[in-house]
N, C-alpha and C positions, 0 to 999 in steps of 0.2 A: 504494500500500500504506500502511496505517496505521502509526503509530509503535510502538516497543517500549520496554520498560524493562529495564535491567540493574541490579539491586539488589545492592549489595555491602556486607557487614558493617554493616548498618543497625541501630542501637539508638536507642531513644527513652525519654525520661524525662518524668514529671510531677513537677516539683520534684525531690526526692531519690529518688523511686520509679522504678525501672527497669521499664518496661512491656513492651518487646520487646528482645531481645538478639541481636546478631550474625546478622541474617537476610540471607541471600544467595539470590537466585533471579532467573530470567529471566521476563519477561512477553512472550509472542510476539505479533507483529502480526496483526491480524484474527482473533484468537482470544478466547474467553472463558476467563479464568483465575479459578476459584472459590477463595476462602479459607474453609476450614472449621475448626472446632475448638470446644471448649466455651467458655462465657462466661468472660471474663477472660483469654483466651489471646492477646489483642493484635491481633485481626483488624482491628477498626475503627481502632486506633492505627496499624497498618501502612498501611492504605489512606489515612488522613489525612496520613501522611508523604509520600505520593506526589504530592501537590500543595501541600505545605507549609501545609496548614490546621492541622496539629498545633501549629505554633509560635505560633499566635494565642492559645492558652490561656496564662494567666499561669503562668510558671515552667516551661513545657514547652520541650523542646529535643530535637534529634535529631543523631546523628553517623553518618557513613558516606557511601556514595555511592548516588545514584539517577541513572543515566545515561539521559537522554532526548535523542534526536537527537544523540548523541555528546557531550553536555555534562552535567556534574554539576549538577543543579538546586540543590545546596547550596553551590556555589561562591559566594564573596563577590560576584562581579561579576554574578550572575544575579538578575534582578528577580523577586521572589516573585509579584507580580501577573501578570506575563507567564506564569509557570508555571501559575497557576490558570486563566488563559485557555486554555492549551494542554491542560490536564488537567481536564475537566469532572467535576462531582460531583452525584450524586443520593442523597438522604439516606433514612433509615429511614422517616420519615413524610412524606407529601406536605406540602410547605411553600410553596405559592404565596403571593405577597405579597397579603394579604387586602384591601388597599385599592385594588388594581390590577385592571384588566380582564384578560380572557383575552389580548387582543392585547398589552397593556402588559407582562404577565408574560412573554410569549414573548420580547420584545425588551429585557427588563430589563438584560441584559448589555451592550447597546450604549449604554444611557443613562449608564453609568459612564465611557464613553470619547467622549462627544460624539455627538449624534444624527445619524443618517445621513439622506440624502434620503428623503422620504416614499414615493416609488415603490419605492425599493430596500427599505425596511423592509417594505412589503406583500409583496414577493417573498420576503424572509427569513422572514416569519411563515408564509406558506403552505408554504414548503419545510420549515421545522422542524416545524410541526404535522402535515404529511403524513408526514414521516419518523417521527414519534412515533405515527402511527396515529390521529390525533385530528381532522384537518382536516374530514372529512365530517360529524363530529358537532357541530362548533362554528362552521363557516364563516359561518353566518347569525346568529351572536350573539357576535361577537368583542368587542363592547363590554360584554358581561355580566360581572359580577364572577366572578373565578376561583373563589371559594368557592361559587358556584352549581353547580359541577360535582360529580359523585360522587367518592368517594375514589379509585377507579381512574383516572378521568379527570384528577383533580388530579395524580396521580403521573405520568401520561403528559404532562401539561402541564409538570411539572418537568423531565421528560426533554427535551421540546421546548426549554425555556429553556436547558438545558445544552448542547444541540447546535446552537442557533441561531448561536452565535459560532464554530461549526466547530472544536471542539477536536480534538486528535489522539488523545486517549485519554479513555475514559469510565469513571469510578469509580462503583460502585453499592454502597452500604452497606445491605444488607438491604432492598431497595426494595419487597419484597412483604410485609413482616412485619405491616403494618397493614391489609392488604387481604383481601377475601374470596376464596374459591377461583376464582371466575369472573374477577375482576379480576387475580388472580395469573397465571392462564394467559395473559391478554392481554399482561401485561408480559413473561412468558417468551417468548411468540411474538415480541414486539417485540425482545427481546434477541437472538434468533436472526437477525432481519432486520438489526439494527444492526451485528452482527458483520461484515457484508459491507463496512462503511465504517469501522468503528472497532475499536480494541483495547479490550477491556472487562475490568475487574477487578471481580469480584462477591463481596461478603461475604454469606454465607448460613448460617443454622442448619439449613436444610432440606436434608437429604441427598438426597431425591428431586429437588429442584430442581437441585442441583449435578449430579446424574447426568443430568438431562434437558438442561441447557443448556451445561454447561462442556466445553471441549476438554481443559483441564488443571486439576488440582485440587491445592492446597497445603494440608497439614494442619499447624496450629499448636497448640502445647500448652505450658502452664506446668505443670511436673510436680507442684507442690504449690500450694495456695492462697496467692496473693501472689507466687509466682515469676513472673519475666518470661516472656512468650511466646517460644517458639523454633520455628523451622521444623523439623518432624520429617521430612517428606518431601514431594516434589512429583513429579508425573508425569501421564501421560495419565489422564483421569478413569476410563476403564474399568479400567485396571490398578490405580489407587488403590482402587477399590471392590471389585475381585474378587481381586487378588493383591498387596496392599500388602507392602512389604518390611519394615516395622517393625511389631512386635506392638502397639505403642501405637496406631498408625493402625487396625489391625484391630479393636482393642478399642473404639475410639470409633465406628467405622462400624457395628459389630454391636450397639452399644448397651450394652456392658458397663460403660461409664462415660461421663460427660459429659452 
């Protein structure tokens, strides 16, 4: 079974600006948890706190607990690099390394930790690209530049790069926002397949996408412009979309604001 998160009283700042405040929620193993809410509600900030990428920004910090495998990733004794290895990330726009081949992009995570034997790397590349639904399309041109791929293929390559190091959890921050509808459906199908092996947290502005792929959905909202994002409610996706408990959730989902 994949790992889970238990998030307790998590707040994050950019300098003096409070971006998210006192968020507590569970992320269940082998499920897709979607984060929805209007722009500025803190969805991307929250997801970047889950693998300690947030703290890489100048002046940024976070407080609270994020429990992974029984350990708070923000404890002083925990190595941030090991957290990022265990919690993979796929960003909004495809970002393959432009000077690297398809093969080298896939194994880029290993190069940071010392190269593995060539035979083992070949096995890793095939496994990761197969899991990302890309192997059959690129197996005969692994030495080609990653930028020779289409946008949708580049995003699947980025997913392959993230899962090549075998993380426990996969974070996806609007992975389809820069893609056309056909490529978007490919990524959504892939998310459904990856859920069998990984726990996935998905940031999306697309309500239909959340309804299609998420097991649970969390709604975040900053009440006024500039207010920190807060968790309004979380629950099974069908319930959030058909019988939300909070009127603000219903207002957002029905398009009355946001």
